[in-house]
N, C-alpha and C positions, 0 to 999 in steps of 0.2 A: 649268478645263479638264477635270478628272476629278472631278465633284462627288460621287460616291458611294464614293470610295476612302478608306481609312484614311490617317492622316497619314504613316505609313511608306511605304505604297504611292504616295501622291502625291509624296513627296519622292524616292523611287527613280525614278519615271517622269520626273520633272522633271530630275533629274541626268543620266539617260541622254539625254534630249532635248537637253541642253546639252553632250553629248559625253563623259560618263562612260562607262567600260567596264562592261558587264554581264557579270559573271564567274560561271560555273557551275563549282563545285568538286567536282561529283560525278564518278563514273567515266565513262569513255568509253561504256560500255555503257548507263548510265542516260541519258546525254546523247543518245545515238543514239535511244533509245526515245522521249524527249520532252524538250523544253527550251523556254525562252522565246525567241521569234525575236530574232535579233541578238546572242544571248549567245556569248561565247567560253568554250570548255571547257578548263580546266586542272585536272585532279584535284588535290585538296588534297595528296596525297602527292607530286606532282610540282612543286608550286608553288615551293618554295625553289629548285630547280634551274632553274626557267623564269622567274624574275623579270625577266630581261632582256627578255622579250617585253612587259612591262607598262610599260617605261620611259617611253613617250610619253603615258601616262595619269596625271594628277594625281589624278583622282577615280575610284573604283571602287565599283560596287554588286555585292555578292556574295551568292550563294545556294547552297543544297544541297537535300537531301531533307527534313531535319528541323530543321536549325539547328546541329548539332554541328560539322560540317565547316566551315560558313561562319564559325562563331565562331573556329575554329582558324586559318583563312585570314585573318580580320580582324586578328588579332594580328600575323601575319607581314607583311601589307601595311602596317599602320600603322608597324611598325618600319622598313620600307623607305621611309617618307615619304609614302605615299599617303593621301588623304582617303578614308575607307571608310564606306560605309552597308551594314550587314549586315541583309538582310531576312529571314534565316533560311530557312524553308522556301519552296520554289518556289511553292507555293500562295498565298504572301503577295503575289505580284506581281498 
């Protein structure tokens, strides 16, 4: 389906196509400036308080600017029982 993508990119797109949430954990300002179409924005510093918004999603694909915030979000999401694919930087999409 996506023949020139890396394995992570392919897996991420496949999961989203099957209903996974695409989660952008950058700031609202960064998200407004640019984001992947279809992504939901919950800044990593707000994620713990907003986990109830993610209840209906078993699988989550998470990204940020460089990978540090998405890594932090991944730990929190996994502890809450989500299947998580961290693609790191937005450019990895």
